[in-house]
FIDO-336355 format. One record per residue: x, y, z of N, C-alpha, C in turn. Coordinates in steps of 0.02 Angstrom, whole numbers, padded with zeros to 5 digits, always signed. Example, Ala and Ser with C-alpha at 12.3 -4.5 7.8 and 13.67 -1.06 7.14 Angstrom:
<setors>
+00660-00284+00390+00615-00225+00390+00660-00165+00390;+00642-00112+00354+00684-00053+00357+00645+00002+00394;
</setors>
This chain:
<setors>
+00220+01320+04873+00272+01269+04876+00286+01253+04950;+00283+01190+04968+00297+01168+05035+00361+01127+05036;+00399+01133+05089+00460+01093+05095+00455+01051+05158;+00485+00991+05153+00484+00947+05212+00543+00898+05206;+00586+00899+05259+00641+00852+05263+00685+00850+05201;+00699+00908+05174+00743+00918+05116+00713+00891+05051;+00650+00865+05052+00617+00845+04991+00576+00904+04967;+00584+00925+04905+00553+00987+04880+00497+00969+04833;+00436+00995+04846+00379+00982+04803+00380+01030+04745;+00369+01005+04686+00363+01045+04626+00294+01029+04597;+00245+01071+04611+00176+01056+04593+00154+00997+04635;+00131+00943+04603+00111+00882+04638+00167+00831+04640;+00225+00852+04616+00281+00805+04611+00333+00822+04663;+00355+00772+04701+00405+00782+04753+00473+00756+04730;+00525+00797+04736+00591+00776+04715+00615+00717+04757;+00652+00672+04726+00679+00614+04760+00734+00636+04809;+00732+00610+04870+00782+00625+04920+00818+00562+04943;+00866+00571+04987+00907+00514+05010+00864+00462+05047;+00811+00485+05081+00768+00438+05116+00731+00392+05067;+00712+00421+05010+00678+00380+04959+00724+00327+04931;+00786+00347+04920+00835+00299+04894+00846+00243+04944;+00853+00261+05009+00864+00210+05061+00804+00163+05066;+00743+00191+05062+00683+00150+05067+00678+00101+05010;+00689+00125+04949+00683+00081+04890+00738+00029+04887;+00798+00047+04912+00853-00001+04912+00852-00046+04974;+00805-00030+05021+00798-00069+05083+00862-00069+05124;+00891-00007+05130+00950+00002+05171+00939+00065+05213;+00985+00078+05258+00979+00138+05299+01003+00200+05260;+00980+00259+05283+01004+00321+05252+01079+00329+05262;+01105+00303+05319+01177+00308+05331+01216+00269+05279;+01190+00211+05259+01223+00170+05207+01224+00207+05141;+01167+00238+05123+01164+00276+05061+01213+00334+05063;+01217+00368+05121+01262+00424+05128+01335+00402+05120;+01352+00345+05150+01420+00319+05142+01434+00303+05069;+01386+00274+05036+01394+00257+04965+01408+00319+04923;+01369+00373+04937+01376+00434+04897+01444+00468+04909;+01468+00466+04971+01530+00499+04987+01592+00457+04972;+01584+00391+04977+01641+00346+04965+01614+00277+04946;+01601+00265+04882+01571+00202+04861+01609+00141+04885;+01675+00145+04891+01715+00088+04912+01701+00067+04984;+01670+00111+05023+01656+00094+05093+01595+00049+05100;+01561+00035+05045+01501-00007+05046+01516-00070+05006;+01490-00127+05029+01501-00190+04994+01478-00189+04922;+01507-00234+04882+01493-00235+04810+01419-00245+04796;+01388-00292+04830+01317-00307+04818+01274-00246+04834;+01289-00212+04891+01250-00153+04909+01263-00096+04860;+01325-00090+04837+01340-00037+04788+01297-00046+04726;+01293-00106+04701+01253-00119+04641+01179-00105+04653;+01156-00123+04712+01086-00114+04730+01067-00040+04734;+01109-00001+04770+01095+00070+04777+01104+00106+04711;+01155+00088+04674+01168+00120+04609+01109+00108+04561;+01080+00048+04564+01023+00033+04521+00963+00076+04537;+00950+00086+04602+00894+00128+04623+00906+00201+04602;+00967+00225+04611+00983+00293+04590+00973+00302+04516;+00994+00253+04477+00985+00257+04404+00912+00257+04385;+00872+00214+04419+00801+00209+04403+00763+00273+04421;+00782+00305+04476+00745+00363+04500+00771+00429+04471;+00832+00428+04444+00861+00490+04419+00885+00536+04474;+00896+00509+04534+00917+00549+04591+00987+00579+04580;+00993+00644+04596+01058+00678+04593+01073+00706+04663;+01128+00684+04694+01145+00710+04761+01155+00785+04759;+01130+00819+04810+01138+00891+04815+01210+00907+04833;+01243+00946+04792+01315+00959+04802+01329+00990+04870;+01288+01037+04892+01301+01071+04956+01294+01022+05014;+01244+00978+05010+01235+00929+05063+01294+00881+05066;+01317+00859+05008+01375+00814+05007+01436+00849+05034;+01445+00913+05017+01503+00950+05041+01503+00956+05117;+01443+00967+05145+01438+00974+05218+01456+00909+05253;+01435+00853+05224+01448+00789+05257+01518+00764+05246;+01547+00778+05187+01613+00751+05171+01669+00803+05175;+01648+00868+05182+01695+00924+05179+01730+00927+05110;+01697+00899+05059+01724+00899+04992+01669+00918+04942;+01689+00952+04890+01642+00970+04837+01653+00931+04773;+01703+00885+04775+01720+00846+04715+01736+00893+04656;+01771+00947+04671+01786+00997+04620+01860+01016+04623;+01892+01015+04566+01963+01035+04561+01967+01094+04514;+02004+01145+04534+02014+01204+04492+02079+01200+04454;+02082+01237+04399+02144+01243+04359+02148+01314+04333;+02207+01343+04337+02219+01410+04310+02274+01404+04257;+02257+01423+04195+02305+01421+04140+02313+01492+04113;+02369+01506+04079+02379+01573+04053+02325+01594+04003;+02305+01548+03958+02256+01564+03907+02228+01500+03878;+02169+01504+03849+02141+01446+03814+02154+01452+03739;+02185+01509+03718+02202+01519+03648+02271+01489+03635;+02277+01426+03649+02341+01391+03645+02324+01317+03638;+02346+01287+03582+02327+01218+03568+02352+01170+03622;+02411+01183+03650+02437+01138+03701+02395+01141+03764;+02374+01201+03785+02332+01206+03844+02264+01172+03832;+02235+01183+03773+02170+01153+03758+02175+01077+03760;+02228+01050+03731+02237+00978+03731+02246+00951+03802;+02287+00986+03842+02298+00964+03910+02236+00967+03953;+02197+01021+03945+02136+01029+03984+02086+00974+03967;+02083+00955+03902+02037+00902+03882+02057+00835+03915;+02122+00821+03916+02145+00759+03948+02130+00760+04023;+02141+00818+04055+02127+00825+04126+02052+00816+04140;+02011+00848+04099+01939+00843+04108+01915+00771+04103;+01942+00734+04054+01922+00664+04045+01941+00622+04106;+02002+00633+04131+02024+00595+04190+01981+00611+04251;+01971+00676+04265+01933+00695+04324+01861+00670+04321;+01832+00672+04261+01763+00646+04254+01760+00572+04271;+01812+00535+04253+01813+00464+04269+01817+00451+04344;+01839+00502+04382+01845+00497+04455+01788+00535+04490;+01738+00556+04451+01680+00592+04477+01699+00660+04506;+01747+00693+04475+01766+00761+04494+01747+00810+04440;+01728+00870+04461+01712+00925+04415+01774+00970+04408;+01786+00995+04348+01842+01041+04335+01815+01112+04327;+01844+01159+04366+01830+01230+04358+01892+01263+04330;+01884+01300+04274+01941+01327+04238+01941+01403+04241;+02001+01432+04249+02010+01505+04247+02075+01520+04208;+02081+01582+04183+02141+01603+04148+02172+01664+04180;+02237+01674+04168+02271+01731+04201+02311+01775+04153;+02315+01756+04088+02351+01796+04038+02423+01811+04060;+02455+01763+04092+02525+01769+04115+02534+01826+04165;+02482+01844+04201+02485+01898+04250+02476+01868+04320;+02526+01879+04363+02524+01848+04429+02470+01876+04474;+02456+01941+04469+02402+01970+04509+02335+01941+04488;+02325+01933+04423+02263+01903+04398+02257+01831+04422;+02312+01795+04420+02311+01726+04443+02291+01722+04517;+02317+01767+04558+02299+01768+04629+02224+01781+04638;+02197+01829+04601+02125+01843+04605+02083+01782+04583;+02105+01750+04531+02068+01691+04507+02071+01635+04558;+02129+01628+04590+02135+01576+04642+02087+01591+04700;+02083+01654+04721+02036+01672+04774+01965+01656+04754;+01947+01671+04691+01879+01656+04667+01865+01581+04669;+01914+01541+04648+01903+01469+04647+01898+01441+04718;+01940+01465+04763+01937+01442+04833+01870+01461+04863;+01845+01522+04848+01781+01544+04874+01724+01500+04849;+01733+01470+04790+01681+01427+04762+01689+01354+04784;+01735+01342+04830+01738+01277+04863+01778+01224+04828;+01829+01243+04789+01870+01190+04758+01906+01150+04812;+01919+01087+04796+01956+01044+04842+02031+01046+04830;+02052+01063+04769+02123+01064+04751+02131+01109+04690;+02195+01124+04673+02207+01172+04619+02267+01151+04578;+02261+01159+04512+02316+01147+04465+02340+01214+04439;+02406+01226+04443+02436+01288+04421+02485+01274+04365;+02493+01321+04319+02539+01312+04263+02607+01342+04281;+02659+01301+04281+02726+01325+04296+02738+01334+04370;+02796+01363+04386+02816+01371+04456+02824+01444+04476;+02805+01490+04432+02812+01561+04447+02744+01590+04466;+02735+01606+04530+02669+01628+04555+02678+01687+04604;+02624+01720+04617+02623+01775+04666+02642+01747+04735;+02685+01782+04773+02705+01755+04838+02648+01744+04886;+02593+01780+04878+02535+01772+04922+02496+01708+04907;+02504+01682+04846+02463+01625+04825+02475+01564+04868;+02538+01549+04883+02553+01490+04923+02524+01497+04993;+02526+01558+05022+02497+01568+05088+02421+01559+05086;+02390+01583+05033+02317+01575+05025+02298+01502+05024;+02333+01462+04985+02316+01391+04978+02330+01354+05044;+02386+01371+05077+02402+01338+05140+02350+01355+05194;+02329+01418+05197+02280+01439+05248+02213+01404+05240;+02197+01385+05177+02133+01353+05164+02139+01277+05153;+02199+01251+05167+02212+01179+05159+02194+01154+05090;+02215+01191+05039+02202+01173+04969+02265+01143+04939;+02268+01078+04927+02326+01049+04893+02330+01074+04821;+02391+01078+04794+02400+01102+04726+02459+01067+04694;+02466+01075+04628+02523+01049+04593+02540+01095+04535;+02605+01105+04522+02628+01145+04465+02635+01098+04405;+02601+01114+04351+02602+01070+04292+02644+01102+04237;+02679+01059+04199+02719+01082+04143+02792+01093+04160;+02811+01084+04223+02880+01092+04244+02900+01034+04289;+02964+01020+04290+02993+00970+04335+03044+01006+04377;+03027+01018+04441+03069+01058+04485+03083+01019+04550;+03126+00968+04547+03138+00926+04607+03171+00963+04664;+03203+01020+04651+03235+01058+04704+03187+01103+04741;+03126+01111+04716+03077+01155+04746+03033+01115+04795;+03004+01149+04845+02962+01113+04894+02891+01099+04869;+02873+01127+04812+02804+01120+04788+02799+01064+04736;+02746+01025+04737+02739+00969+04690+02739+00992+04618;+02768+00952+04574+02772+00970+04504+02767+00908+04460;+02742+00917+04400+02741+00863+04350+02752+00894+04282;+02803+00869+04246+02817+00897+04180+02885+00874+04155;+02909+00909+04105+02974+00892+04076+03027+00940+04101;+03090+00921+04090+03146+00966+04102+03152+01011+04041;+03122+01070+04044+03119+01114+03986+03188+01138+03963;+03233+01148+04009+03300+01170+03991+03336+01116+03951;+03329+01054+03973+03361+00999+03938+03329+00988+03870;+03264+01000+03864+03231+00995+03799+03260+01046+03750;+03272+01107+03774+03304+01158+03732+03374+01137+03712;+03410+01108+03758+03478+01086+03743+03478+01030+03691;+03432+00982+03697+03432+00926+03650+03416+00949+03579;+03366+00993+03573+03347+01018+03507+03406+01056+03475;+03441+01096+03515+03497+01136+03489+03557+01092+03472;+03568+01039+03511+03622+00992+03494+03609+00960+03426;+03546+00946+03412+03529+00917+03346+03545+00966+03290;+03526+01029+03299+03537+01080+03246+03612+01092+03235;+03649+01100+03289+03721+01110+03281+03755+01047+03254;+03727+00989+03271+03754+00926+03245+03746+00919+03170;+03697+00954+03141+03688+00954+03068+03741+00998+03034;+03777+01039+03073+03828+01081+03045+03811+01155+03044;+03753+01174+03070+03733+01244+03070+03774+01285+03120;+03795+01343+03098+03832+01390+03141+03796+01458+03145;+03760+01475+03093+03723+01539+03091+03650+01524+03111;+03638+01528+03176+03574+01505+03204+03540+01563+03241;+03478+01576+03224+03437+01627+03258+03385+01593+03302;+03357+01631+03348+03307+01604+03394+03246+01651+03395;+03187+01623+03385+03125+01660+03394+03088+01627+03451;+03093+01656+03510+03066+01627+03571+02998+01657+03589;+02961+01621+03630+02900+01650+03658+02918+01701+03711;+02874+01750+03722+02886+01801+03773+02899+01768+03841;+02946+01796+03878+02969+01765+03941+02930+01788+04003;+02888+01839+03998+02857+01868+04058+02815+01817+04095;+02836+01802+04156+02801+01754+04200+02791+01687+04166;+02839+01668+04123+02835+01604+04088+02901+01567+04098;+02905+01530+04153+02968+01496+04169+02982+01439+04121;+02931+01410+04089+02943+01357+04040+02980+01385+03979;+02956+01442+03952+02988+01472+03894+03059+01495+03910;+03068+01521+03970+03134+01545+03990+03183+01486+03996;+03160+01430+04023+03204+01372+04030+03224+01345+03962;+03176+01343+03915+03192+01320+03847+03246+01365+03816;+03236+01431+03822+03284+01478+03793+03352+01471+03825;+03354+01462+03891+03418+01453+03925+03455+01392+03898;+03418+01338+03887+03449+01277+03860+03475+01288+03790;+03437+01322+03749+03458+01336+03680+03522+01377+03679;+03522+01432+03716+03580+01478+03714+03642+01446+03744;+03633+01402+03794+03691+01370+03824+03727+01325+03774;+03690+01287+03734+03721+01243+03685+03752+01284+03628;+03720+01337+03607+03749+01380+03556+03816+01409+03580;+03818+01429+03643+03881+01456+03671+03935+01402+03673;+03916+01342+03692+03964+01287+03696+03994+01271+03628;+03955+01284+03575+03978+01269+03507+04008+01330+03472;+04017+01385+03509+04049+01443+03481+04007+01479+03429;+03942+01473+03434+03899+01506+03384+03842+01544+03418;+03858+01578+03472+03807+01619+03506+03781+01672+03458;+03716+01679+03451+03689+01728+03403+03696+01799+03429;+03700+01847+03383+03700+01917+03404+03632+01934+03434;+03629+01987+03474+03566+02005+03508+03508+02012+03460;+03521+02040+03400+03466+02051+03353+03441+01986+03322;+03474+01931+03336+03451+01865+03312+03415+01826+03366;+03402+01856+03423+03363+01824+03476+03301+01867+03487;+03245+01846+03460+03183+01885+03461+03131+01851+03505;+03088+01892+03535+03034+01867+03577+02967+01890+03548;+02921+01843+03539+02858+01859+03507+02800+01828+03546;+02740+01851+03531+02680+01820+03559+02666+01754+03523;+02620+01717+03552+02604+01651+03527+02555+01657+03468;+02578+01683+03411+02534+01687+03353+02575+01689+03289;+02542+01672+03234+02575+01667+03169+02601+01734+03144;+02562+01786+03155+02579+01852+03128+02645+01878+03157;+02651+01876+03224+02712+01901+03255+02772+01858+03236;+02761+01793+03230+02816+01748+03210+02838+01765+03139;+02789+01779+03095+02807+01798+03027+02846+01863+03024;+02827+01911+03065+02864+01974+03068+02937+01962+03089;+02946+01918+03138+03013+01902+03162+03055+01870+03106;+03024+01825+03069+03060+01792+03015+03081+01842+02961;+03038+01889+02945+03055+01939+02894+03113+01983+02917;+03114+02000+02981+03170+02039+03008+03236+02000+03000;+03234+01936+03013+03295+01895+03012+03318+01880+02941;+03271+01872+02895+03289+01847+02828+03298+01902+02777;+03281+01964+02794+03289+02019+02746+03350+02062+02761;+03389+02040+02811+03450+02077+02827+03508+02055+02783;+03564+02089+02788+03623+02072+02747+03652+02004+02765;+03648+01985+02829+03674+01920+02852+03615+01878+02874;+03606+01819+02844+03546+01779+02858+03565+01715+02894;+03525+01693+02942+03537+01629+02974+03522+01571+02927;+03553+01515+02940+03538+01454+02903+03489+01409+02941;+03476+01426+03005+03428+01388+03045+03396+01436+03096;+03332+01423+03110+03296+01462+03161+03264+01413+03210;+03281+01421+03273+03251+01381+03327+03193+01420+03356;+03134+01391+03357+03074+01426+03379+03050+01400+03447;+03020+01444+03487+03000+01428+03555+02942+01380+03559;+02902+01374+03506+02848+01324+03504+02829+01313+03431;+02784+01265+03420+02767+01247+03351+02730+01302+03314;+02686+01339+03348+02648+01391+03315+02695+01445+03289;+02744+01464+03329+02794+01512+03307+02832+01484+03246;+02848+01419+03249+02883+01388+03192+02841+01389+03129;+02775+01380+03135+02731+01383+03076+02736+01453+03044;+02732+01505+03086+02735+01573+03060+02801+01588+03027;+02856+01564+03057+02922+01574+03028+02928+01539+02961;+02905+01477+02958+02911+01439+02895+02870+01472+02839;+02809+01492+02853+02767+01522+02801+02797+01587+02776;+02823+01628+02822+02853+01691+02801+02915+01678+02759;+02956+01629+02779+03017+01613+02742+03001+01591+02671;+02951+01548+02665+02932+01523+02599+02906+01580+02555;+02867+01625+02584+02841+01683+02546+02898+01728+02522;+02952+01729+02560+03010+01770+02540+03054+01735+02488;+03034+01674+02470+03072+01638+02419+03123+01590+02445;+03127+01582+02511+03175+01535+02540+03146+01465+02537;+03188+01416+02528+03167+01346+02526+03183+01315+02594;+03133+01282+02622+03142+01247+02686+03141+01172+02672;+03196+01135+02687+03252+01155+02729+03316+01172+02691;+03314+01175+02624+03376+01185+02586+03410+01251+02603;+03371+01305+02608+03399+01370+02625+03396+01385+02700;+03345+01357+02732+03333+01373+02803+03302+01313+02838;+03334+01291+02892+03305+01240+02935+03265+01274+02991;+03207+01244+03007+03163+01272+03059+03142+01216+03106;+03145+01230+03171+03123+01181+03221+03077+01214+03272;+03037+01174+03306+02992+01200+03357+02991+01157+03419;+02942+01170+03462+02930+01131+03523+02855+01115+03526;+02838+01059+03554+02770+01038+03573+02744+00980+03531;+02758+00978+03465+02733+00926+03421+02657+00927+03418;+02629+00984+03397+02558+00990+03387+02536+00946+03328;+02471+00933+03323+02444+00889+03272+02464+00912+03201;+02462+00978+03189+02477+01003+03122+02550+00994+03102;+02594+00984+03150+02666+00982+03135+02684+00925+03089;+02649+00870+03093+02665+00813+03050+02632+00819+02981;+02583+00864+02974+02546+00870+02912+02570+00928+02868;+02611+00972+02895+02636+01029+02855+02679+01005+02797;+02687+01049+02748+02732+01036+02692+02785+01091+02690;+02845+01080+02713+02871+01017+02741+02849+01007+02813;+02848+00945+02835+02829+00930+02904+02883+00956+02952;+02862+00971+03014+02906+01008+03060+02945+00962+03107;+03010+00973+03109+03052+00942+03161+03039+00979+03227;+03028+00941+03281+03006+00972+03343+03021+00927+03403;+03012+00954+03462+03016+00914+03523+02945+00893+03543;+02935+00828+03549+02869+00803+03569+02860+00809+03644;+02810+00846+03665+02793+00853+03735+02732+00809+03750;+02737+00763+03798+02681+00718+03814+02626+00753+03853;+02591+00798+03820+02543+00842+03853+02489+00804+03891;+02458+00756+03858+02403+00719+03890+02427+00685+03954;+02486+00654+03951+02512+00619+04009+02526+00668+04066;+02554+00726+04050+02571+00775+04102+02508+00797+04140;+02456+00816+04103+02396+00841+04135+02357+00786+04171;+02358+00726+04143+02325+00670+04177+02360+00654+04242;+02427+00655+04241+02464+00642+04302+02450+00695+04355;+02443+00757+04334+02427+00811+04381+02360+00797+04415;+02310+00779+04375+02244+00763+04404+02248+00704+04450;+02285+00652+04431+02290+00592+04473+02325+00609+04539;+02376+00651+04536+02411+00670+04598+02362+00701+04648;+02321+00747+04626+02275+00781+04671+02221+00735+04696;+02195+00692+04653+02143+00644+04675+02172+00598+04729;+02234+00577+04720+02265+00533+04770+02277+00570+04836;+02299+00633+04832+02309+00672+04893+02243+00681+04930;+02190+00696+04893+02124+00705+04924+02097+00640+04954;+02121+00583+04929+02100+00519+04956+02143+00498+05015;+02190+00541+05035+02231+00526+05093+02295+00490+05079;+02313+00483+05015+02376+00449+04997+02433+00500+04992;+02493+00474+04982+02552+00517+04977+02589+00501+04912;+02566+00528+04855+02599+00514+04792+02667+00548+04787;+02706+00528+04737+02772+00557+04726+02765+00633+04715;+02806+00672+04749+02799+00745+04748+02819+00774+04680;+02873+00749+04650+02897+00776+04586+02898+00719+04535;+02864+00730+04479+02859+00678+04428+02886+00705+04362;+02939+00672+04337+02969+00693+04274+02940+00651+04217;+02918+00685+04165+02891+00652+04105+02941+00663+04049;+02952+00612+04009+03005+00615+03958+02980+00646+03893;+03019+00691+03865+03007+00718+03798+03050+00679+03749;+03040+00689+03684+03087+00661+03635+03086+00702+03571;+03142+00700+03536+03151+00736+03474+03117+00699+03417;+03079+00735+03376+03046+00706+03317+03076+00741+03255;+03116+00704+03217+03148+00732+03158+03103+00722+03098;+03087+00778+03064+03045+00774+03004+03080+00811+02946;+03041+00843+02903+03068+00869+02840+03094+00941+02843;+03084+00976+02897+03101+01048+02899+03173+01062+02915;+03215+01009+02923+03284+01020+02942+03330+00980+02895;+03389+01009+02882+03440+00977+02841+03506+01012+02855;+03562+00982+02836+03627+01017+02843+03627+01081+02802;+03665+01132+02822+03668+01194+02783+03702+01182+02717;+03685+01223+02667+03719+01218+02603+03792+01236+02610;
</setors>
């Protein structure tokens, strides 16, 4: 195998290089390079001409060469707690679609709600040359911000709206979402209300929702006893166990507010198996408005979170920053209450 001027021979076949593209398009290599790094810097006619040659030849720019010339890898990283979560999967898909439309690659890592793991994953992504990073929530290892600043890596916190913080954020006001859902339940006349929340460890979104829920219950004089505020993992089994604890005691709630839709599914199924009628005997509500929530029998009352919009906005923010623009630092996205069949006034 012989190499010459970055063109690599494979048997009798030589890989297409930037010089070949320039020759066939009858332009300079500098023009082709500008086109590859920033298509808008080349006139429309030349863009069409070069793009046609690239399509005909099947040429793929070498990522390392482009990174050296532009100091960019066209790669954005994202760290999420887990992919075993319908909301994260939906958001990542929306982000991936947006970034692909901007010719960016997405690198994904998970941290299982562990800040040390998140820091290690961030170091791995930075070492692999990401241009920017998306983080879930605003609770991170104190070293993480220094790492990103030292390497000039822009980032954004997704899923939260924190205008008082110095770090960019895009999401909903989770505390207010908890308050709105609880105002609806108390407005129906419920006073005996339990809460099955998601675990709070390193999860500022879940904690903000719970804070909002408990504040409205306190305002209405119906704060639940400690044994009526349970924390579970994001799965049907644990949610069902929590429901059985609440519904098999001598004093039973007439409504259960759940930290997300999956927990609400588990609570509803367990309640029905115990012989309770939803919503006649027990009202159940959730958060997120997953696809299944409208198809359940009964369908679930929940808070709709605009997941696709949140993740797309996060991607757009970073693409704009990398392009040298100054987008709005904190972006609030609106949630709304969706009333369905799982709620009714208490008997």
